[in-house]
KOLKOL-154144 format. One line per 3 residues: number of its first residue (from 0); their letters; for each residue x, z, y of C-alpha. Coordinates in Angstrom, 3 decimals, always signed. Layout:
N
NUM> a> X,Z,Y  ...
***
This chain:
80
0> xxx> +103.249,+95.923,+86.217  +102.440,+98.929,+88.372  +104.359,+102.191,+88.352
3> xxx> +101.377,+104.324,+89.393  +100.416,+107.013,+86.926  +103.838,+107.180,+85.249
6> xxx> +105.748,+110.416,+85.359  +109.253,+110.489,+86.880  +111.835,+113.086,+87.828
9> xxx> +112.083,+113.395,+91.605  +115.690,+112.130,+91.276  +114.393,+108.812,+89.829
12> xxx> +111.946,+108.025,+92.646  +112.990,+105.567,+95.360  +113.183,+106.684,+98.998
15> xxx> +110.077,+106.755,+101.190  +107.639,+106.305,+98.277  +104.796,+108.882,+98.280
18> xxx> +104.698,+110.870,+95.049  +102.476,+113.700,+93.819  +104.019,+116.691,+92.078
21> xxx> +102.528,+116.991,+88.580  +104.806,+119.576,+86.962  +107.842,+121.774,+87.449
24> xxx> +110.020,+121.983,+84.323  +111.690,+125.277,+85.059  +111.119,+128.953,+84.621
27> xxx> +108.700,+131.087,+86.564  +111.324,+132.026,+89.131  +112.060,+128.377,+89.951
30> xxx> +108.342,+127.656,+90.234  +107.876,+130.580,+92.627  +110.903,+129.610,+94.698
33> xxx> +109.671,+126.026,+95.094  +106.140,+127.256,+95.798  +107.509,+129.365,+98.696
36> xxx> +109.060,+126.156,+100.071  +105.733,+124.306,+99.773  +106.577,+122.360,+96.601
39> xxx> +103.762,+122.932,+94.108  +101.552,+120.954,+91.751  +99.311,+118.493,+93.554
42> xxx> +101.318,+118.268,+96.778  +102.395,+114.821,+98.011  +106.003,+114.386,+99.073
45> xxx> +108.497,+111.652,+99.933  +112.199,+111.537,+99.093  +113.971,+110.768,+102.380
48> xxx> +117.631,+110.673,+101.342  +120.089,+111.519,+98.590  +123.586,+112.639,+99.453
51> xxx> +126.316,+111.603,+97.004  +126.669,+114.573,+94.609  +124.737,+116.625,+97.143
54> xxx> +121.208,+117.650,+97.969  +118.029,+115.599,+97.816  +116.215,+115.521,+101.162
57> xxx> +112.400,+115.503,+100.899  +109.492,+115.488,+103.310  +106.343,+117.514,+102.637
60> xxx> +103.639,+117.139,+105.224  +105.793,+117.341,+108.368  +108.576,+119.540,+106.989
63> xxx> +111.984,+118.346,+105.831  +113.666,+120.230,+102.973  +116.990,+119.898,+101.171
66> xxx> +116.846,+120.661,+97.440  +119.754,+120.837,+95.051  +119.993,+118.181,+92.330
69> xxx> +119.249,+120.718,+89.625  +115.981,+121.742,+91.249  +115.077,+118.126,+92.014
72> xxx> +115.631,+117.050,+88.414  +113.048,+119.623,+87.255  +110.280,+118.376,+89.569
75> xxx> +108.115,+115.782,+87.822  +106.086,+113.451,+90.026  +103.777,+110.457,+89.735
78> xx> +103.693,+107.691,+92.304  +100.737,+107.493,+94.647
***
């Protein structure tokens, strides 16, 4: 059974698995904030690390970002 095409929260994705952003389940201000960081619908990212009760580290293109768990939980992705 393949996991491609299923929608997950960014928090639920395993490390180093490419995933495409399909939706951001937050308000307009969250969407704009993430867009300024390069996180928008259609972009491919990888989760690099998760700190215990801390930020989620992601890689987009060649940039590394740290996002809070609240933000990360609102980013919906599908596996590539």
